[in-house]
GULO-961517 format. One record per residue (C-alpha): residue in one letter; residue number from 1; x, y, z. Coordinates in steps of 0.05 Angstrom, whole numbers. Example, Ala and Ser with C-alpha at 12.3 -4.5 7.8 and 13.67 -1.06 7.14 Angstrom:
residues 2
<zavex><marza>A</marza><paro>1</paro><east>246</east><north>-90</north><up>156</up></zavex>
<zavex><marza>S</marza><paro>2</paro><east>273</east><north>-21</north><up>143</up></zavex>
***
This chain:
residues 286
<zavex><marza>M</marza><paro>1</paro><east>-423</east><north>-445</north><up>-315</up></zavex>
<zavex><marza>S</marza><paro>2</paro><east>-378</east><north>-489</north><up>-356</up></zavex>
<zavex><marza>S</marza><paro>3</paro><east>-311</east><north>-511</north><up>-329</up></zavex>
<zavex><marza>V</marza><paro>4</paro><east>-249</east><north>-469</north><up>-340</up></zavex>
<zavex><marza>K</marza><paro>5</paro><east>-188</east><north>-499</north><up>-370</up></zavex>
<zavex><marza>T</marza><paro>6</paro><east>-137</east><north>-513</north><up>-315</up></zavex>
<zavex><marza>A</marza><paro>7</paro><east>-83</east><north>-462</north><up>-308</up></zavex>
<zavex><marza>T</marza><paro>8</paro><east>-31</east><north>-443</north><up>-256</up></zavex>
<zavex><marza>P</marza><paro>9</paro><east>-21</east><north>-373</north><up>-229</up></zavex>
<zavex><marza>D</marza><paro>10</paro><east>49</east><north>-344</north><up>-222</up></zavex>
<zavex><marza>G</marza><paro>11</paro><east>43</east><north>-339</north><up>-147</up></zavex>
<zavex><marza>W</marza><paro>12</paro><east>7</east><north>-366</north><up>-86</up></zavex>
<zavex><marza>A</marza><paro>13</paro><east>-69</east><north>-374</north><up>-93</up></zavex>
<zavex><marza>E</marza><paro>14</paro><east>-84</east><north>-431</north><up>-45</up></zavex>
<zavex><marza>N</marza><paro>15</paro><east>-133</east><north>-399</north><up>2</up></zavex>
<zavex><marza>F</marza><paro>16</paro><east>-178</east><north>-337</north><up>-6</up></zavex>
<zavex><marza>S</marza><paro>17</paro><east>-228</east><north>-356</north><up>47</up></zavex>
<zavex><marza>Y</marza><paro>18</paro><east>-250</east><north>-310</north><up>103</up></zavex>
<zavex><marza>D</marza><paro>19</paro><east>-222</east><north>-359</north><up>154</up></zavex>
<zavex><marza>Y</marza><paro>20</paro><east>-154</east><north>-351</north><up>123</up></zavex>
<zavex><marza>Y</marza><paro>21</paro><east>-163</east><north>-276</north><up>121</up></zavex>
<zavex><marza>R</marza><paro>22</paro><east>-177</east><north>-276</north><up>196</up></zavex>
<zavex><marza>K</marza><paro>23</paro><east>-111</east><north>-314</north><up>207</up></zavex>
<zavex><marza>L</marza><paro>24</paro><east>-76</east><north>-263</north><up>164</up></zavex>
<zavex><marza>L</marza><paro>25</paro><east>-104</east><north>-206</north><up>206</up></zavex>
<zavex><marza>R</marza><paro>26</paro><east>-83</east><north>-241</north><up>270</up></zavex>
<zavex><marza>T</marza><paro>27</paro><east>-12</east><north>-249</north><up>244</up></zavex>
<zavex><marza>L</marza><paro>28</paro><east>-10</east><north>-176</north><up>223</up></zavex>
<zavex><marza>W</marza><paro>29</paro><east>-38</east><north>-152</north><up>289</up></zavex>
<zavex><marza>T</marza><paro>30</paro><east>13</east><north>-194</north><up>327</up></zavex>
<zavex><marza>N</marza><paro>31</paro><east>73</east><north>-168</north><up>290</up></zavex>
<zavex><marza>Y</marza><paro>32</paro><east>56</east><north>-95</north><up>276</up></zavex>
<zavex><marza>E</marza><paro>33</paro><east>15</east><north>-35</north><up>297</up></zavex>
<zavex><marza>V</marza><paro>34</paro><east>-35</east><north>-28</north><up>240</up></zavex>
<zavex><marza>C</marza><paro>35</paro><east>-55</east><north>41</north><up>219</up></zavex>
<zavex><marza>T</marza><paro>36</paro><east>-91</east><north>74</north><up>161</up></zavex>
<zavex><marza>L</marza><paro>37</paro><east>-54</east><north>103</north><up>102</up></zavex>
<zavex><marza>S</marza><paro>38</paro><east>-67</east><north>174</north><up>123</up></zavex>
<zavex><marza>E</marza><paro>39</paro><east>-43</east><north>159</north><up>194</up></zavex>
<zavex><marza>Y</marza><paro>40</paro><east>23</east><north>132</north><up>170</up></zavex>
<zavex><marza>P</marza><paro>41</paro><east>65</east><north>196</north><up>176</up></zavex>
<zavex><marza>D</marza><paro>42</paro><east>45</east><north>205</north><up>249</up></zavex>
<zavex><marza>C</marza><paro>43</paro><east>56</east><north>132</north><up>265</up></zavex>
<zavex><marza>R</marza><paro>44</paro><east>126</east><north>133</north><up>235</up></zavex>
<zavex><marza>S</marza><paro>45</paro><east>144</east><north>199</north><up>270</up></zavex>
<zavex><marza>N</marza><paro>46</paro><east>133</east><north>162</north><up>336</up></zavex>
<zavex><marza>G</marza><paro>47</paro><east>183</east><north>109</north><up>315</up></zavex>
<zavex><marza>K</marza><paro>48</paro><east>132</east><north>53</north><up>313</up></zavex>
<zavex><marza>R</marza><paro>49</paro><east>137</east><north>-8</north><up>269</up></zavex>
<zavex><marza>V</marza><paro>50</paro><east>74</east><north>-3</north><up>228</up></zavex>
<zavex><marza>A</marza><paro>51</paro><east>34</east><north>-40</north><up>176</up></zavex>
<zavex><marza>I</marza><paro>52</paro><east>-16</east><north>-11</north><up>127</up></zavex>
<zavex><marza>M</marza><paro>53</paro><east>-74</east><north>-56</north><up>108</up></zavex>
<zavex><marza>R</marza><paro>54</paro><east>-100</east><north>-28</north><up>42</up></zavex>
<zavex><marza>H</marza><paro>55</paro><east>-157</east><north>-52</north><up>-1</up></zavex>
<zavex><marza>D</marza><paro>56</paro><east>-168</east><north>-31</north><up>-74</up></zavex>
<zavex><marza>I</marza><paro>57</paro><east>-242</east><north>-37</north><up>-89</up></zavex>
<zavex><marza>D</marza><paro>58</paro><east>-240</east><north>-51</north><up>-164</up></zavex>
<zavex><marza>V</marza><paro>59</paro><east>-308</east><north>-86</north><up>-160</up></zavex>
<zavex><marza>C</marza><paro>60</paro><east>-352</east><north>-115</north><up>-104</up></zavex>
<zavex><marza>V</marza><paro>61</paro><east>-364</east><north>-60</north><up>-53</up></zavex>
<zavex><marza>E</marza><paro>62</paro><east>-406</east><north>-111</north><up>-14</up></zavex>
<zavex><marza>R</marza><paro>63</paro><east>-346</east><north>-156</north><up>-3</up></zavex>
<zavex><marza>A</marza><paro>64</paro><east>-306</east><north>-97</north><up>21</up></zavex>
<zavex><marza>V</marza><paro>65</paro><east>-358</east><north>-86</north><up>75</up></zavex>
<zavex><marza>E</marza><paro>66</paro><east>-350</east><north>-158</north><up>98</up></zavex>
<zavex><marza>M</marza><paro>67</paro><east>-275</east><north>-151</north><up>104</up></zavex>
<zavex><marza>A</marza><paro>68</paro><east>-284</east><north>-86</north><up>141</up></zavex>
<zavex><marza>K</marza><paro>69</paro><east>-326</east><north>-122</north><up>193</up></zavex>
<zavex><marza>F</marza><paro>70</paro><east>-273</east><north>-175</north><up>204</up></zavex>
<zavex><marza>E</marza><paro>71</paro><east>-220</east><north>-122</north><up>214</up></zavex>
<zavex><marza>H</marza><paro>72</paro><east>-265</east><north>-85</north><up>263</up></zavex>
<zavex><marza>E</marza><paro>73</paro><east>-268</east><north>-149</north><up>305</up></zavex>
<zavex><marza>F</marza><paro>74</paro><east>-192</east><north>-146</north><up>312</up></zavex>
<zavex><marza>G</marza><paro>75</paro><east>-191</east><north>-72</north><up>326</up></zavex>
<zavex><marza>I</marza><paro>76</paro><east>-155</east><north>-61</north><up>260</up></zavex>
<zavex><marza>Q</marza><paro>77</paro><east>-167</east><north>2</north><up>219</up></zavex>
<zavex><marza>S</marza><paro>78</paro><east>-155</east><north>-5</north><up>145</up></zavex>
<zavex><marza>T</marza><paro>79</paro><east>-157</east><north>39</north><up>83</up></zavex>
<zavex><marza>Y</marza><paro>80</paro><east>-208</east><north>23</north><up>28</up></zavex>
<zavex><marza>M</marza><paro>81</paro><east>-190</east><north>55</north><up>-38</up></zavex>
<zavex><marza>V</marza><paro>82</paro><east>-249</east><north>74</north><up>-83</up></zavex>
<zavex><marza>I</marza><paro>83</paro><east>-250</east><north>90</north><up>-157</up></zavex>
<zavex><marza>P</marza><paro>84</paro><east>-299</east><north>147</north><up>-168</up></zavex>
<zavex><marza>D</marza><paro>85</paro><east>-308</east><north>138</north><up>-243</up></zavex>
<zavex><marza>T</marza><paro>86</paro><east>-304</east><north>62</north><up>-252</up></zavex>
<zavex><marza>P</marza><paro>87</paro><east>-354</east><north>30</north><up>-300</up></zavex>
<zavex><marza>L</marza><paro>88</paro><east>-362</east><north>-29</north><up>-250</up></zavex>
<zavex><marza>Y</marza><paro>89</paro><east>-398</east><north>7</north><up>-194</up></zavex>
<zavex><marza>D</marza><paro>90</paro><east>-431</east><north>74</north><up>-180</up></zavex>
<zavex><marza>I</marza><paro>91</paro><east>-406</east><north>111</north><up>-119</up></zavex>
<zavex><marza>D</marza><paro>92</paro><east>-474</east><north>144</north><up>-109</up></zavex>
<zavex><marza>D</marza><paro>93</paro><east>-507</east><north>76</north><up>-107</up></zavex>
<zavex><marza>A</marza><paro>94</paro><east>-452</east><north>50</north><up>-61</up></zavex>
<zavex><marza>R</marza><paro>95</paro><east>-454</east><north>110</north><up>-14</up></zavex>
<zavex><marza>D</marza><paro>96</paro><east>-488</east><north>74</north><up>44</up></zavex>
<zavex><marza>Q</marza><paro>97</paro><east>-439</east><north>16</north><up>40</up></zavex>
<zavex><marza>L</marza><paro>98</paro><east>-380</east><north>64</north><up>39</up></zavex>
<zavex><marza>F</marza><paro>99</paro><east>-407</east><north>99</north><up>100</up></zavex>
<zavex><marza>E</marza><paro>100</paro><east>-416</east><north>32</north><up>134</up></zavex>
<zavex><marza>I</marza><paro>101</paro><east>-341</east><north>21</north><up>124</up></zavex>
<zavex><marza>T</marza><paro>102</paro><east>-324</east><north>88</north><up>155</up></zavex>
<zavex><marza>D</marza><paro>103</paro><east>-372</east><north>76</north><up>212</up></zavex>
<zavex><marza>L</marza><paro>104</paro><east>-330</east><north>14</north><up>229</up></zavex>
<zavex><marza>G</marza><paro>105</paro><east>-270</east><north>60</north><up>238</up></zavex>
<zavex><marza>H</marza><paro>106</paro><east>-237</east><north>51</north><up>170</up></zavex>
<zavex><marza>E</marza><paro>107</paro><east>-213</east><north>103</north><up>120</up></zavex>
<zavex><marza>I</marza><paro>108</paro><east>-238</east><north>114</north><up>49</up></zavex>
<zavex><marza>G</marza><paro>109</paro><east>-182</east><north>135</north><up>2</up></zavex>
<zavex><marza>L</marza><paro>110</paro><east>-178</east><north>152</north><up>-72</up></zavex>
<zavex><marza>H</marza><paro>111</paro><east>-160</east><north>97</north><up>-120</up></zavex>
<zavex><marza>C</marza><paro>112</paro><east>-146</east><north>139</north><up>-181</up></zavex>
<zavex><marza>D</marza><paro>113</paro><east>-154</east><north>110</north><up>-251</up></zavex>
<zavex><marza>L</marza><paro>114</paro><east>-112</east><north>158</north><up>-293</up></zavex>
<zavex><marza>D</marza><paro>115</paro><east>-108</east><north>164</north><up>-368</up></zavex>
<zavex><marza>W</marza><paro>116</paro><east>-34</east><north>150</north><up>-368</up></zavex>
<zavex><marza>E</marza><paro>117</paro><east>1</east><north>194</north><up>-418</up></zavex>
<zavex><marza>T</marza><paro>118</paro><east>65</east><north>176</north><up>-454</up></zavex>
<zavex><marza>T</marza><paro>119</paro><east>127</east><north>216</north><up>-437</up></zavex>
<zavex><marza>D</marza><paro>120</paro><east>124</east><north>247</north><up>-506</up></zavex>
<zavex><marza>D</marza><paro>121</paro><east>56</east><north>277</north><up>-488</up></zavex>
<zavex><marza>W</marza><paro>122</paro><east>82</east><north>315</north><up>-428</up></zavex>
<zavex><marza>E</marza><paro>123</paro><east>156</east><north>325</north><up>-435</up></zavex>
<zavex><marza>G</marza><paro>124</paro><east>173</east><north>392</north><up>-404</up></zavex>
<zavex><marza>E</marza><paro>125</paro><east>109</east><north>392</north><up>-362</up></zavex>
<zavex><marza>A</marza><paro>126</paro><east>125</east><north>337</north><up>-314</up></zavex>
<zavex><marza>N</marza><paro>127</paro><east>129</east><north>342</north><up>-239</up></zavex>
<zavex><marza>I</marza><paro>128</paro><east>197</east><north>309</north><up>-230</up></zavex>
<zavex><marza>D</marza><paro>129</paro><east>184</east><north>288</north><up>-158</up></zavex>
<zavex><marza>S</marza><paro>130</paro><east>117</east><north>253</north><up>-171</up></zavex>
<zavex><marza>G</marza><paro>131</paro><east>128</east><north>230</north><up>-243</up></zavex>
<zavex><marza>L</marza><paro>132</paro><east>61</east><north>260</north><up>-263</up></zavex>
<zavex><marza>S</marza><paro>133</paro><east>42</east><north>308</north><up>-318</up></zavex>
<zavex><marza>L</marza><paro>134</paro><east>1</east><north>370</north><up>-304</up></zavex>
<zavex><marza>A</marza><paro>135</paro><east>-59</east><north>337</north><up>-337</up></zavex>
<zavex><marza>E</marza><paro>136</paro><east>-52</east><north>275</north><up>-294</up></zavex>
<zavex><marza>T</marza><paro>137</paro><east>-47</east><north>318</north><up>-231</up></zavex>
<zavex><marza>K</marza><paro>138</paro><east>-111</east><north>353</north><up>-251</up></zavex>
<zavex><marza>Q</marza><paro>139</paro><east>-145</east><north>285</north><up>-261</up></zavex>
<zavex><marza>I</marza><paro>140</paro><east>-126</east><north>267</north><up>-190</up></zavex>
<zavex><marza>E</marza><paro>141</paro><east>-154</east><north>331</north><up>-162</up></zavex>
<zavex><marza>D</marza><paro>142</paro><east>-219</east><north>322</north><up>-202</up></zavex>
<zavex><marza>A</marza><paro>143</paro><east>-226</east><north>250</north><up>-178</up></zavex>
<zavex><marza>R</marza><paro>144</paro><east>-217</east><north>270</north><up>-106</up></zavex>
<zavex><marza>R</marza><paro>145</paro><east>-272</east><north>322</north><up>-112</up></zavex>
<zavex><marza>Q</marza><paro>146</paro><east>-318</east><north>271</north><up>-144</up></zavex>
<zavex><marza>L</marza><paro>147</paro><east>-307</east><north>222</north><up>-86</up></zavex>
<zavex><marza>E</marza><paro>148</paro><east>-316</east><north>276</north><up>-34</up></zavex>
<zavex><marza>S</marza><paro>149</paro><east>-381</east><north>299</north><up>-69</up></zavex>
<zavex><marza>I</marza><paro>150</paro><east>-419</east><north>240</north><up>-37</up></zavex>
<zavex><marza>G</marza><paro>151</paro><east>-399</east><north>263</north><up>32</up></zavex>
<zavex><marza>I</marza><paro>152</paro><east>-335</east><north>222</north><up>41</up></zavex>
<zavex><marza>G</marza><paro>153</paro><east>-274</east><north>258</north><up>66</up></zavex>
<zavex><marza>P</marza><paro>154</paro><east>-235</east><north>299</north><up>66</up></zavex>
<zavex><marza>V</marza><paro>155</paro><east>-199</east><north>246</north><up>26</up></zavex>
<zavex><marza>A</marza><paro>156</paro><east>-127</east><north>242</north><up>52</up></zavex>
<zavex><marza>S</marza><paro>157</paro><east>-98</east><north>179</north><up>18</up></zavex>
<zavex><marza>L</marza><paro>158</paro><east>-82</east><north>162</north><up>-54</up></zavex>
<zavex><marza>S</marza><paro>159</paro><east>-66</east><north>99</north><up>-94</up></zavex>
<zavex><marza>F</marza><paro>160</paro><east>-64</east><north>89</north><up>-169</up></zavex>
<zavex><marza>H</marza><paro>161</paro><east>-104</east><north>39</north><up>-208</up></zavex>
<zavex><marza>Q</marza><paro>162</paro><east>-57</east><north>-2</north><up>-251</up></zavex>
<zavex><marza>P</marza><paro>163</paro><east>2</east><north>46</north><up>-241</up></zavex>
<zavex><marza>V</marza><paro>164</paro><east>58</east><north>55</north><up>-291</up></zavex>
<zavex><marza>D</marza><paro>165</paro><east>130</east><north>48</north><up>-271</up></zavex>
<zavex><marza>R</marza><paro>166</paro><east>145</east><north>123</north><up>-268</up></zavex>
<zavex><marza>V</marza><paro>167</paro><east>100</east><north>134</north><up>-208</up></zavex>
<zavex><marza>L</marza><paro>168</paro><east>126</east><north>75</north><up>-166</up></zavex>
<zavex><marza>E</marza><paro>169</paro><east>169</east><north>93</north><up>-106</up></zavex>
<zavex><marza>G</marza><paro>170</paro><east>148</east><north>166</north><up>-113</up></zavex>
<zavex><marza>P</marza><paro>171</paro><east>141</east><north>222</north><up>-61</up></zavex>
<zavex><marza>S</marza><paro>172</paro><east>107</east><north>213</north><up>6</up></zavex>
<zavex><marza>T</marza><paro>173</paro><east>49</east><north>258</north><up>-14</up></zavex>
<zavex><marza>I</marza><paro>174</paro><east>15</east><north>278</north><up>-79</up></zavex>
<zavex><marza>V</marza><paro>175</paro><east>-32</east><north>338</north><up>-80</up></zavex>
<zavex><marza>G</marza><paro>176</paro><east>-36</east><north>334</north><up>-5</up></zavex>
<zavex><marza>M</marza><paro>177</paro><east>-54</east><north>260</north><up>0</up></zavex>
<zavex><marza>V</marza><paro>178</paro><east>-10</east><north>205</north><up>29</up></zavex>
<zavex><marza>N</marza><paro>179</paro><east>17</east><north>166</north><up>-30</up></zavex>
<zavex><marza>A</marza><paro>180</paro><east>10</east><north>90</north><up>-25</up></zavex>
<zavex><marza>Y</marza><paro>181</paro><east>65</east><north>83</north><up>-77</up></zavex>
<zavex><marza>S</marza><paro>182</paro><east>117</east><north>124</north><up>-41</up></zavex>
<zavex><marza>W</marza><paro>183</paro><east>186</east><north>96</north><up>-34</up></zavex>
<zavex><marza>D</marza><paro>184</paro><east>181</east><north>78</north><up>40</up></zavex>
<zavex><marza>L</marza><paro>185</paro><east>112</east><north>45</north><up>32</up></zavex>
<zavex><marza>M</marza><paro>186</paro><east>139</east><north>1</north><up>-24</up></zavex>
<zavex><marza>S</marza><paro>187</paro><east>201</east><north>-23</north><up>13</up></zavex>
<zavex><marza>A</marza><paro>188</paro><east>163</east><north>-83</north><up>42</up></zavex>
<zavex><marza>Y</marza><paro>189</paro><east>100</east><north>-96</north><up>2</up></zavex>
<zavex><marza>I</marza><paro>190</paro><east>56</east><north>-156</north><up>-14</up></zavex>
<zavex><marza>S</marza><paro>191</paro><east>-6</east><north>-158</north><up>-57</up></zavex>
<zavex><marza>D</marza><paro>192</paro><east>-60</east><north>-206</north><up>-82</up></zavex>
<zavex><marza>S</marza><paro>193</paro><east>-67</east><north>-170</north><up>-149</up></zavex>
<zavex><marza>A</marza><paro>194</paro><east>-98</east><north>-211</north><up>-205</up></zavex>
<zavex><marza>G</marza><paro>195</paro><east>-117</east><north>-266</north><up>-156</up></zavex>
<zavex><marza>R</marza><paro>196</paro><east>-48</east><north>-288</north><up>-133</up></zavex>
<zavex><marza>W</marza><paro>197</paro><east>4</east><north>-268</north><up>-82</up></zavex>
<zavex><marza>R</marza><paro>198</paro><east>67</east><north>-261</north><up>-125</up></zavex>
<zavex><marza>E</marza><paro>199</paro><east>111</east><north>-259</north><up>-63</up></zavex>
<zavex><marza>G</marza><paro>200</paro><east>86</east><north>-326</north><up>-37</up></zavex>
<zavex><marza>A</marza><paro>201</paro><east>39</east><north>-345</north><up>20</up></zavex>
<zavex><marza>P</marza><paro>202</paro><east>21</east><north>-279</north><up>54</up></zavex>
<zavex><marza>I</marza><paro>203</paro><east>21</east><north>-302</north><up>126</up></zavex>
<zavex><marza>E</marza><paro>204</paro><east>92</east><north>-330</north><up>117</up></zavex>
<zavex><marza>R</marza><paro>205</paro><east>114</east><north>-266</north><up>84</up></zavex>
<zavex><marza>I</marza><paro>206</paro><east>85</east><north>-223</north><up>140</up></zavex>
<zavex><marza>T</marza><paro>207</paro><east>123</east><north>-265</north><up>190</up></zavex>
<zavex><marza>R</marza><paro>208</paro><east>186</east><north>-260</north><up>149</up></zavex>
<zavex><marza>F</marza><paro>209</paro><east>179</east><north>-185</north><up>144</up></zavex>
<zavex><marza>G</marza><paro>210</paro><east>171</east><north>-183</north><up>219</up></zavex>
<zavex><marza>M</marza><paro>211</paro><east>233</east><north>-140</north><up>228</up></zavex>
<zavex><marza>A</marza><paro>212</paro><east>214</east><north>-89</north><up>175</up></zavex>
<zavex><marza>D</marza><paro>213</paro><east>197</east><north>-20</north><up>201</up></zavex>
<zavex><marza>V</marza><paro>214</paro><east>140</east><north>-12</north><up>150</up></zavex>
<zavex><marza>L</marza><paro>215</paro><east>98</east><north>-64</north><up>114</up></zavex>
<zavex><marza>Q</marza><paro>216</paro><east>41</east><north>-51</north><up>65</up></zavex>
<zavex><marza>V</marza><paro>217</paro><east>-9</east><north>-107</north><up>51</up></zavex>
<zavex><marza>L</marza><paro>218</paro><east>-55</east><north>-98</north><up>-8</up></zavex>
<zavex><marza>T</marza><paro>219</paro><east>-117</east><north>-139</north><up>-20</up></zavex>
<zavex><marza>H</marza><paro>220</paro><east>-174</east><north>-136</north><up>-70</up></zavex>
<zavex><marza>P</marza><paro>221</paro><east>-241</east><north>-157</north><up>-39</up></zavex>
<zavex><marza>V</marza><paro>222</paro><east>-264</east><north>-189</north><up>-104</up></zavex>
<zavex><marza>W</marza><paro>223</paro><east>-219</east><north>-250</north><up>-90</up></zavex>
<zavex><marza>W</marza><paro>224</paro><east>-246</east><north>-265</north><up>-20</up></zavex>
<zavex><marza>A</marza><paro>225</paro><east>-308</east><north>-302</north><up>4</up></zavex>
<zavex><marza>A</marza><paro>226</paro><east>-334</east><north>-348</north><up>59</up></zavex>
<zavex><marza>E</marza><paro>227</paro><east>-306</east><north>-409</north><up>22</up></zavex>
<zavex><marza>H</marza><paro>228</paro><east>-243</east><north>-412</north><up>-20</up></zavex>
<zavex><marza>N</marza><paro>229</paro><east>-250</east><north>-421</north><up>-95</up></zavex>
<zavex><marza>P</marza><paro>230</paro><east>-194</east><north>-417</north><up>-146</up></zavex>
<zavex><marza>P</marza><paro>231</paro><east>-188</east><north>-344</north><up>-169</up></zavex>
<zavex><marza>I</marza><paro>232</paro><east>-215</east><north>-355</north><up>-240</up></zavex>
<zavex><marza>E</marza><paro>233</paro><east>-277</east><north>-390</north><up>-213</up></zavex>
<zavex><marza>R</marza><paro>234</paro><east>-286</east><north>-336</north><up>-160</up></zavex>
<zavex><marza>F</marza><paro>235</paro><east>-279</east><north>-280</north><up>-211</up></zavex>
<zavex><marza>L</marza><paro>236</paro><east>-330</east><north>-312</north><up>-258</up></zavex>
<zavex><marza>T</marza><paro>237</paro><east>-378</east><north>-322</north><up>-200</up></zavex>
<zavex><marza>V</marza><paro>238</paro><east>-373</east><north>-249</north><up>-181</up></zavex>
<zavex><marza>I</marza><paro>239</paro><east>-385</east><north>-227</north><up>-253</up></zavex>
<zavex><marza>D</marza><paro>240</paro><east>-447</east><north>-272</north><up>-257</up></zavex>
<zavex><marza>E</marza><paro>241</paro><east>-473</east><north>-243</north><up>-191</up></zavex>
<zavex><marza>E</marza><paro>242</paro><east>-459</east><north>-170</north><up>-207</up></zavex>
<zavex><marza>F</marza><paro>243</paro><east>-472</east><north>-162</north><up>-281</up></zavex>
<zavex><marza>A</marza><paro>244</paro><east>-528</east><north>-188</north><up>-324</up></zavex>
<zavex><marza>A</marza><paro>245</paro><east>-493</east><north>-159</north><up>-385</up></zavex>
<zavex><marza>V</marza><paro>246</paro><east>-431</east><north>-117</north><up>-397</up></zavex>
<zavex><marza>N</marza><paro>247</paro><east>-413</east><north>-63</north><up>-447</up></zavex>
<zavex><marza>E</marza><paro>248</paro><east>-346</east><north>-56</north><up>-480</up></zavex>
<zavex><marza>Q</marza><paro>249</paro><east>-318</east><north>-9</north><up>-427</up></zavex>
<zavex><marza>M</marza><paro>250</paro><east>-339</east><north>-57</north><up>-371</up></zavex>
<zavex><marza>Y</marza><paro>251</paro><east>-312</east><north>-117</north><up>-408</up></zavex>
<zavex><marza>N</marza><paro>252</paro><east>-244</east><north>-84</north><up>-418</up></zavex>
<zavex><marza>E</marza><paro>253</paro><east>-240</east><north>-64</north><up>-345</up></zavex>
<zavex><marza>L</marza><paro>254</paro><east>-258</east><north>-135</north><up>-321</up></zavex>
<zavex><marza>V</marza><paro>255</paro><east>-205</east><north>-165</north><up>-366</up></zavex>
<zavex><marza>S</marza><paro>256</paro><east>-153</east><north>-116</north><up>-341</up></zavex>
<zavex><marza>I</marza><paro>257</paro><east>-164</east><north>-134</north><up>-267</up></zavex>
<zavex><marza>G</marza><paro>258</paro><east>-178</east><north>-208</north><up>-276</up></zavex>
<zavex><marza>P</marza><paro>259</paro><east>-129</east><north>-267</north><up>-271</up></zavex>
<zavex><marza>K</marza><paro>260</paro><east>-71</east><north>-263</north><up>-319</up></zavex>
<zavex><marza>Y</marza><paro>261</paro><east>-73</east><north>-337</north><up>-335</up></zavex>
<zavex><marza>G</marza><paro>262</paro><east>-124</east><north>-387</north><up>-361</up></zavex>
<zavex><marza>D</marza><paro>263</paro><east>-177</east><north>-382</north><up>-415</up></zavex>
<zavex><marza>W</marza><paro>264</paro><east>-236</east><north>-350</north><up>-379</up></zavex>
<zavex><marza>T</marza><paro>265</paro><east>-258</east><north>-288</north><up>-417</up></zavex>
<zavex><marza>D</marza><paro>266</paro><east>-304</east><north>-326</north><up>-463</up></zavex>
<zavex><marza>Q</marza><paro>267</paro><east>-346</east><north>-345</north><up>-403</up></zavex>
<zavex><marza>M</marza><paro>268</paro><east>-363</east><north>-273</north><up>-385</up></zavex>
<zavex><marza>P</marza><paro>269</paro><east>-434</east><north>-248</north><up>-397</up></zavex>
<zavex><marza>S</marza><paro>270</paro><east>-454</east><north>-224</north><up>-466</up></zavex>
<zavex><marza>S</marza><paro>271</paro><east>-424</east><north>-157</north><up>-485</up></zavex>
<zavex><marza>T</marza><paro>272</paro><east>-492</east><north>-133</north><up>-509</up></zavex>
<zavex><marza>F</marza><paro>273</paro><east>-505</east><north>-65</north><up>-477</up></zavex>
<zavex><marza>T</marza><paro>274</paro><east>-566</east><north>-64</north><up>-430</up></zavex>
<zavex><marza>A</marza><paro>275</paro><east>-584</east><north>10</north><up>-431</up></zavex>
<zavex><marza>S</marza><paro>276</paro><east>-636</east><north>10</north><up>-377</up></zavex>
<zavex><marza>R</marza><paro>277</paro><east>-589</east><north>-21</north><up>-325</up></zavex>
<zavex><marza>W</marza><paro>278</paro><east>-523</east><north>10</north><up>-342</up></zavex>
<zavex><marza>S</marza><paro>279</paro><east>-537</east><north>79</north><up>-371</up></zavex>
<zavex><marza>K</marza><paro>280</paro><east>-525</east><north>114</north><up>-304</up></zavex>
<zavex><marza>R</marza><paro>281</paro><east>-460</east><north>77</north><up>-292</up></zavex>
<zavex><marza>T</marza><paro>282</paro><east>-431</east><north>89</north><up>-361</up></zavex>
<zavex><marza>T</marza><paro>283</paro><east>-451</east><north>162</north><up>-358</up></zavex>
<zavex><marza>A</marza><paro>284</paro><east>-415</east><north>170</north><up>-291</up></zavex>
<zavex><marza>S</marza><paro>285</paro><east>-352</east><north>140</north><up>-320</up></zavex>
<zavex><marza>S</marza><paro>286</paro><east>-350</east><north>180</north><up>-384</up></zavex>
***
């Protein structure tokens, strides 16, 4: 792999090693009672100060399993959000790995990739509380059924893949699932989206949020590994390991979740479609 032109992320990206992740878990465990997303309403009803450790699996189910093992060592139960119709993995193929995560005591939730409609498309049909159109609500229900069809569930937690502003700080539940983007779960929130922590070093932020009643920490397993590498190098390594070739849909998805800085897209695999390897995956996502 050729070198990537040096670029600087708009946030903290100094350490994505598993050793650092263990330190992050220890800090979280010391300052909060950690619960799954679906357990949150009961935890708050007891007046406890709680943290939600959430993981959006955009790619790399294998790395999610590794993180689930570390959390199990600490007695921490997390929520792993799965996209049923992503072009980057097949939930039927990943079924055993997802069950390994649940066997470790963690929750599998729905990470819903909606076809976001413009307000002109659904004016007069919106659910004012959730900010969703009727068509978007149906997509959520269909995606939940698809995830549950492999034996997961009942699915009780929901997050949105690349959410639009109108669903942020929404209601506590949507179609019966605890909403990761509800107002109270967004009041103290840190994330490693796009390979950087925009809020600064996460351990320092967790300590600083130590007096908050509720904290949500979001990670994406794709950025983490045994040894730290800069996010762009890590992302390209993952792509090389996971995909011999990509089609247009996969390419667009990878670009959308990758680092928002640096010139790295020209180092992705050829966009030539490899039918024998990817036909099942693209069919599942259509």
